[in-house]
LUMPAVEX-200514 format. One record per residue (C-alpha): residue number from 1; residue in three letters; z, y, x. Coordinates in steps of 0.25 Angstrom, whole numbers. Each point is the difference from the previous one (the first is absolute). Example, Ala and Ser with C-alpha at 12.3 -4.5 7.8 and 13.67 -1.06 7.14 Angstrom:
<pts>
[1, 'ALA', [31, -18, 49]]
[2, 'SER', [-2, 14, 6]]
</pts>
This chain:
<pts>
[1, 'UNK', [-179, -165, -645]]
[2, 'UNK', [-12, 5, 9]]
[3, 'UNK', [-3, 10, -11]]
[4, 'UNK', [14, 5, -1]]
[5, 'UNK', [1, 2, 15]]
[6, 'UNK', [-13, 8, -1]]
[7, 'UNK', [6, 9, -11]]
[8, 'UNK', [13, 2, 7]]
[9, 'UNK', [-7, 4, 13]]
[10, 'UNK', [-9, 10, -8]]
[11, 'UNK', [12, 6, -7]]
[12, 'UNK', [7, 2, 14]]
[13, 'UNK', [-12, 7, 5]]
[14, 'UNK', [-1, 9, -12]]
[15, 'UNK', [15, 3, 1]]
[16, 'UNK', [-2, 4, 15]]
[17, 'UNK', [-12, 8, -3]]
[18, 'UNK', [8, 7, -11]]
[19, 'UNK', [12, 3, 9]]
[20, 'UNK', [-9, 6, 11]]
[21, 'UNK', [-7, 9, -10]]
[22, 'UNK', [13, 6, -4]]
[23, 'UNK', [3, 3, 14]]
[24, 'UNK', [-13, 7, 2]]
[25, 'UNK', [1, 8, -13]]
[26, 'UNK', [14, 5, 4]]
[27, 'UNK', [-4, 4, 14]]
[28, 'UNK', [-13, 7, -6]]
[29, 'UNK', [9, 9, -8]]
[30, 'UNK', [7, 5, 13]]
[31, 'UNK', [-9, 11, 6]]
[32, 'UNK', [10, 1, 12]]
[33, 'UNK', [-2, -14, 6]]
[34, 'UNK', [-4, 2, 15]]
[35, 'UNK', [11, -4, 9]]
[36, 'UNK', [15, -2, 2]]
[37, 'UNK', [3, 5, 14]]
[38, 'UNK', [11, -5, 8]]
[39, 'UNK', [6, -14, 3]]
[40, 'UNK', [8, -5, -12]]
[41, 'UNK', [9, 4, -12]]
[42, 'UNK', [15, 0, 1]]
[43, 'UNK', [0, -2, 15]]
[44, 'UNK', [13, 1, 8]]
[45, 'UNK', [1, 13, 6]]
[46, 'UNK', [14, 0, 6]]
[47, 'UNK', [3, -3, 15]]
[48, 'UNK', [11, 4, 9]]
[49, 'UNK', [0, 8, 13]]
[50, 'UNK', [10, 7, 9]]
[51, 'UNK', [-10, 9, 7]]
[52, 'UNK', [-1, 11, -10]]
[53, 'UNK', [8, 13, 3]]
[54, 'UNK', [10, -3, -12]]
[55, 'UNK', [12, 7, 5]]
[56, 'UNK', [-3, 12, -9]]
[57, 'UNK', [-3, -9, -12]]
[58, 'UNK', [10, 3, -11]]
[59, 'UNK', [-7, -6, -13]]
[60, 'UNK', [2, -12, -8]]
[61, 'UNK', [-11, -8, -7]]
[62, 'UNK', [0, 5, -14]]
[63, 'UNK', [0, -9, -12]]
[64, 'UNK', [-8, 2, -13]]
[65, 'UNK', [5, -1, -14]]
[66, 'UNK', [14, 4, 4]]
[67, 'UNK', [10, 10, -6]]
[68, 'UNK', [-7, 12, 5]]
[69, 'UNK', [-12, -3, -8]]
[70, 'UNK', [-11, -2, 11]]
[71, 'UNK', [-10, -9, -6]]
[72, 'UNK', [-10, -10, 7]]
[73, 'UNK', [-13, 8, 2]]
[74, 'UNK', [-10, 0, -12]]
[75, 'UNK', [-10, -8, 8]]
[76, 'UNK', [7, -12, 6]]
[77, 'UNK', [-1, 1, 15]]
[78, 'UNK', [1, -16, 1]]
[79, 'UNK', [-14, 0, -7]]
[80, 'UNK', [-6, 8, 12]]
[81, 'UNK', [-7, -7, 11]]
[82, 'UNK', [9, 0, 12]]
[83, 'UNK', [-3, -3, 15]]
[84, 'UNK', [6, -12, 6]]
[85, 'UNK', [7, 7, 12]]
[86, 'UNK', [-2, -5, 14]]
[87, 'UNK', [14, 5, 4]]
[88, 'UNK', [-7, 10, 9]]
[89, 'UNK', [8, 12, 3]]
[90, 'UNK', [-4, 14, 6]]
[91, 'UNK', [6, 7, 12]]
[92, 'UNK', [12, 4, -9]]
[93, 'UNK', [2, -14, -5]]
[94, 'UNK', [-6, 3, -14]]
[95, 'UNK', [-7, -11, -7]]
[96, 'UNK', [-15, 2, 0]]
[97, 'UNK', [-6, -3, -14]]
[98, 'UNK', [-14, -2, 6]]
[99, 'UNK', [-4, -3, 14]]
[100, 'UNK', [-6, 11, 9]]
[101, 'UNK', [-15, -1, 2]]
[102, 'UNK', [-5, -4, 14]]
[103, 'UNK', [-1, 13, 8]]
[104, 'UNK', [4, 8, -12]]
[105, 'UNK', [7, 13, 0]]
[106, 'UNK', [15, 0, 0]]
[107, 'UNK', [10, 12, 0]]
[108, 'UNK', [15, -1, 1]]
[109, 'UNK', [9, 12, -1]]
[110, 'UNK', [7, 3, 14]]
[111, 'UNK', [14, -1, -5]]
[112, 'UNK', [6, 7, 13]]
[113, 'UNK', [-10, 12, 1]]
[114, 'UNK', [-9, 1, -13]]
[115, 'UNK', [-4, 14, 3]]
[116, 'UNK', [-8, -3, 13]]
[117, 'UNK', [-9, -10, -6]]
[118, 'UNK', [-15, 4, 0]]
[119, 'UNK', [-3, -8, -12]]
[120, 'UNK', [11, 5, -8]]
[121, 'UNK', [1, 14, -7]]
[122, 'UNK', [12, 1, -9]]
[123, 'UNK', [-2, 15, -2]]
[124, 'UNK', [15, 1, -3]]
[125, 'UNK', [13, 1, 8]]
[126, 'UNK', [6, -14, 3]]
[127, 'UNK', [15, -1, 4]]
[128, 'UNK', [6, -12, 7]]
[129, 'UNK', [11, -7, -7]]
[130, 'UNK', [10, -2, 11]]
[131, 'UNK', [7, -11, -7]]
[132, 'UNK', [-12, -9, -1]]
[133, 'UNK', [-15, -1, 4]]
[134, 'UNK', [-5, 8, -12]]
[135, 'UNK', [-5, 14, -2]]
[136, 'UNK', [3, 10, -10]]
[137, 'UNK', [-10, 9, -8]]
[138, 'UNK', [5, 12, -8]]
[139, 'UNK', [-14, 6, -4]]
[140, 'UNK', [-3, -1, -15]]
[141, 'UNK', [-15, -2, 3]]
[142, 'UNK', [-4, -10, 10]]
[143, 'UNK', [-14, -5, 5]]
[144, 'UNK', [2, -9, 12]]
[145, 'UNK', [-14, -3, 5]]
[146, 'UNK', [-3, -12, 9]]
[147, 'UNK', [-14, 0, 8]]
[148, 'UNK', [-7, -12, 5]]
[149, 'UNK', [-2, -1, 15]]
[150, 'UNK', [-13, 8, -2]]
[151, 'UNK', [8, 12, -4]]
[152, 'UNK', [-6, 11, -9]]
[153, 'UNK', [-12, 8, 3]]
[154, 'UNK', [-7, 7, -12]]
[155, 'UNK', [-13, 0, 7]]
[156, 'UNK', [-1, -15, -2]]
[157, 'UNK', [0, 2, -15]]
[158, 'UNK', [-15, -1, -2]]
[159, 'UNK', [0, -2, -15]]
[160, 'UNK', [10, 1, -12]]
[161, 'UNK', [-11, -6, -9]]
[162, 'UNK', [8, -12, -6]]
[163, 'UNK', [-12, -9, -2]]
[164, 'UNK', [-3, 2, 14]]
[165, 'UNK', [14, -2, 4]]
[166, 'UNK', [0, -13, -8]]
[167, 'UNK', [-12, -5, 8]]
[168, 'UNK', [5, 5, 13]]
[169, 'UNK', [14, -6, -1]]
[170, 'UNK', [8, 11, 6]]
[171, 'UNK', [2, 15, 0]]
[172, 'UNK', [3, 4, 14]]
[173, 'UNK', [-1, -12, 10]]
[174, 'UNK', [-3, -15, -2]]
[175, 'UNK', [15, -3, 3]]
[176, 'UNK', [5, 9, -12]]
[177, 'UNK', [12, -5, -8]]
[178, 'UNK', [-6, -9, -11]]
[179, 'UNK', [6, -13, -3]]
[180, 'UNK', [15, 4, 3]]
[181, 'UNK', [14, -4, -2]]
[182, 'UNK', [9, 13, 1]]
[183, 'UNK', [15, -2, 1]]
[184, 'UNK', [12, 10, 0]]
[185, 'UNK', [15, -1, -2]]
[186, 'UNK', [6, 12, -7]]
[187, 'UNK', [14, 4, -5]]
[188, 'UNK', [-2, 10, -11]]
[189, 'UNK', [13, 9, -1]]
[190, 'UNK', [-3, 12, -9]]
[191, 'UNK', [-12, 6, -8]]
[192, 'UNK', [-8, 0, -12]]
[193, 'UNK', [1, -15, -6]]
[194, 'UNK', [-14, 2, -7]]
[195, 'UNK', [-7, 0, 13]]
[196, 'UNK', [-4, -11, 9]]
[197, 'UNK', [-3, -5, 14]]
[198, 'UNK', [-15, -2, 2]]
[199, 'UNK', [-7, -8, 11]]
[200, 'UNK', [-15, 3, 0]]
[201, 'UNK', [-13, -3, 8]]
[202, 'UNK', [-15, 0, 0]]
[203, 'UNK', [-3, 15, 2]]
[204, 'UNK', [2, 11, 10]]
[205, 'UNK', [7, 14, -2]]
[206, 'UNK', [3, 4, -14]]
[207, 'UNK', [-4, 15, 0]]
[208, 'UNK', [-8, 9, -9]]
[209, 'UNK', [-10, 3, 11]]
[210, 'UNK', [-6, -14, 0]]
[211, 'UNK', [5, -5, -13]]
[212, 'UNK', [-9, -13, 1]]
[213, 'UNK', [8, -4, 12]]
[214, 'UNK', [12, -2, -8]]
[215, 'UNK', [-3, -14, -6]]
[216, 'UNK', [12, -10, 0]]
[217, 'UNK', [6, -12, -7]]
[218, 'UNK', [15, 3, -1]]
[219, 'UNK', [12, -10, -3]]
[220, 'UNK', [12, 8, -6]]
[221, 'UNK', [14, -4, -1]]
[222, 'UNK', [8, 9, -9]]
[223, 'UNK', [14, 5, 4]]
[224, 'UNK', [5, -6, -14]]
[225, 'UNK', [-5, -13, 3]]
[226, 'UNK', [-14, 0, -6]]
[227, 'UNK', [-14, -4, 6]]
[228, 'UNK', [-14, 5, -2]]
[229, 'UNK', [-13, 1, 7]]
[230, 'UNK', [-9, 13, 2]]
[231, 'UNK', [-15, 1, 3]]
[232, 'UNK', [-3, 14, 6]]
[233, 'UNK', [-15, 1, -1]]
[234, 'UNK', [0, 13, 7]]
[235, 'UNK', [10, 12, 2]]
[236, 'UNK', [4, 2, -10]]
[237, 'UNK', [-4, -10, -11]]
[238, 'UNK', [9, -12, -4]]
[239, 'UNK', [0, -12, -8]]
[240, 'UNK', [13, -8, -2]]
[241, 'UNK', [4, -13, -5]]
[242, 'UNK', [12, -1, -10]]
[243, 'UNK', [13, -1, 6]]
[244, 'UNK', [7, -13, 1]]
[245, 'UNK', [14, 4, -4]]
[246, 'UNK', [13, -4, 7]]
[247, 'UNK', [-5, -10, 10]]
[248, 'UNK', [12, 3, 8]]
[249, 'UNK', [13, 8, -1]]
[250, 'UNK', [-1, 15, 3]]
[251, 'UNK', [-2, 2, 15]]
[252, 'UNK', [11, 10, 2]]
[253, 'UNK', [10, -3, 12]]
[254, 'UNK', [-6, -13, 4]]
[255, 'UNK', [-10, -5, 10]]
[256, 'UNK', [-12, -6, -6]]
[257, 'UNK', [-13, -5, 7]]
[258, 'UNK', [-13, 4, -7]]
[259, 'UNK', [-14, -6, 3]]
[260, 'UNK', [-13, 5, -5]]
[261, 'UNK', [-12, -10, 3]]
[262, 'UNK', [-14, 2, -3]]
[263, 'UNK', [-13, -8, 3]]
[264, 'UNK', [-14, -2, -4]]
[265, 'UNK', [-3, -13, -7]]
[266, 'UNK', [-12, -9, 3]]
[267, 'UNK', [-13, 6, -6]]
[268, 'UNK', [-5, -6, -13]]
[269, 'UNK', [-14, -6, -1]]
[270, 'UNK', [-6, 14, -4]]
[271, 'UNK', [7, 6, 13]]
[272, 'UNK', [11, 7, -8]]
[273, 'UNK', [13, 1, 8]]
[274, 'UNK', [13, 2, -7]]
[275, 'UNK', [13, 5, 6]]
[276, 'UNK', [14, -6, -1]]
[277, 'UNK', [13, 8, 0]]
[278, 'UNK', [14, -6, 1]]
[279, 'UNK', [14, 6, 0]]
[280, 'UNK', [11, -7, 7]]
[281, 'UNK', [15, 3, 1]]
[282, 'UNK', [11, -6, 9]]
[283, 'UNK', [12, 3, -9]]
[284, 'UNK', [12, -4, 9]]
[285, 'UNK', [-6, 7, 13]]
[286, 'UNK', [0, -13, 8]]
[287, 'UNK', [-15, 2, 4]]
[288, 'UNK', [-3, -14, -4]]
[289, 'UNK', [2, -2, -15]]
[290, 'UNK', [-12, 6, -6]]
[291, 'UNK', [-4, 0, -15]]
[292, 'UNK', [-13, 4, -6]]
[293, 'UNK', [3, 10, -11]]
[294, 'UNK', [-14, 5, -4]]
[295, 'UNK', [-15, -3, 2]]
[296, 'UNK', [-13, 6, -4]]
[297, 'UNK', [-15, -3, 2]]
[298, 'UNK', [-10, 11, 0]]
[299, 'UNK', [-12, -6, -7]]
[300, 'UNK', [-8, 13, -1]]
[301, 'UNK', [5, 4, -14]]
[302, 'UNK', [12, 9, 5]]
[303, 'UNK', [-2, 15, 2]]
[304, 'UNK', [-12, 9, -5]]
[305, 'UNK', [-2, 11, 10]]
[306, 'UNK', [-7, -7, 11]]
[307, 'UNK', [-13, 8, -2]]
[308, 'UNK', [6, 12, 6]]
[309, 'UNK', [-1, -7, 13]]
[310, 'UNK', [-14, -6, -3]]
[311, 'UNK', [6, -13, -4]]
[312, 'UNK', [1, -8, -13]]
[313, 'UNK', [9, 6, -10]]
[314, 'UNK', [10, -11, 3]]
[315, 'UNK', [-4, -2, 14]]
[316, 'UNK', [8, -11, 7]]
[317, 'UNK', [6, 4, 13]]
[318, 'UNK', [-5, -11, 9]]
[319, 'UNK', [0, 8, 13]]
[320, 'UNK', [10, 3, 11]]
[321, 'UNK', [6, 13, 4]]
[322, 'UNK', [6, 6, 13]]
[323, 'UNK', [14, 3, -6]]
[324, 'UNK', [11, -8, -7]]
[325, 'UNK', [11, 8, -6]]
[326, 'UNK', [14, -2, -4]]
[327, 'UNK', [3, 11, -11]]
[328, 'UNK', [11, 4, -9]]
[329, 'UNK', [4, 13, -7]]
[330, 'UNK', [13, 6, -6]]
[331, 'UNK', [9, -9, 8]]
[332, 'UNK', [9, 9, 7]]
[333, 'UNK', [7, -10, 9]]
[334, 'UNK', [-6, -13, 5]]
[335, 'UNK', [3, -9, 12]]
[336, 'UNK', [-12, -8, 5]]
[337, 'UNK', [-3, -11, 10]]
[338, 'UNK', [-10, -11, 5]]
[339, 'UNK', [-13, 6, -6]]
[340, 'UNK', [-12, -8, 4]]
[341, 'UNK', [-15, -1, -4]]
[342, 'UNK', [-8, -13, 3]]
[343, 'UNK', [-15, -3, -2]]
[344, 'UNK', [2, -14, -7]]
[345, 'UNK', [-9, -13, -2]]
[346, 'UNK', [-1, 0, -16]]
[347, 'UNK', [4, -13, -7]]
[348, 'UNK', [-10, -11, -3]]
[349, 'UNK', [-4, 1, -14]]
[350, 'UNK', [0, -13, -9]]
[351, 'UNK', [-9, -1, -12]]
[352, 'UNK', [7, 2, -14]]
[353, 'UNK', [4, 10, -10]]
[354, 'UNK', [4, 14, 4]]
[355, 'UNK', [13, 6, -3]]
[356, 'UNK', [0, 10, -10]]
[357, 'UNK', [5, 12, 7]]
</pts>
């Protein structure tokens, strides 16, 4: 009996060692293992509030796989890591995905008089919609710039060397926009459906005169309902992700909220810092019901022209910039409201397998 017990124990130990070995082998083949960033899978992201300026919302939450043929996104958003909302809202009553960092920069659109805001440079004519609290834009080329409280002074741009910017952490001032949550509500009425709304940050002015000032990460929401990210290594040199198709219905004639979130991840053991990007949409215009539609981690293998600005070929844009921009092209008629930019506290990472995005 004693001998049989010993043999059984030995077999159990061997089985356990074998199982552990399988796990180790499987993980060793996955070169992407670093972190999963966020708070948990399939978290509940729906709550209710009456604070948001919803009197102009005229959309309904779309379904997928319906008779119109709009399918669930090719990358299942439920597999993305989502924050557990704290039910905190901004001054417009819009849900915050991530908390504002202590003493961090915050900017909110002056809905009563946006043209007399020293931090806001819309560069286009804005017409007030008398029937509600929104504003109307007819221009087909829009670049609405938002400065930090430090403003913009070209003399403060000491270097555009991207390796130096990565060490320094900012381009203009220590309070440059870096880890941010950009939010805007738009109603697209007319234009070229092949174009998109693009919220972007981590650079300054985008001009030919100082092309290396024009770095940025961009979250893009197409008028036809697709999603994509762009990395602008300098002005003008782009790298794009593949489009996530039909993540929502076409945007025409309905209010939607669009959030672009970007933040640095904790350094790896070798000091490398990756950057996480997320696109979110509020399909029913209530300011509360947000859904993540796309995400991407820049691990330093995206883009190939960073050497133009003395960086690595695929230099990761880890530094902040003085300007955050709300952009769109070829949309001849758009209503807007409740734009905001906030410097956020990034989510705490948990160890695990990276999402393949």
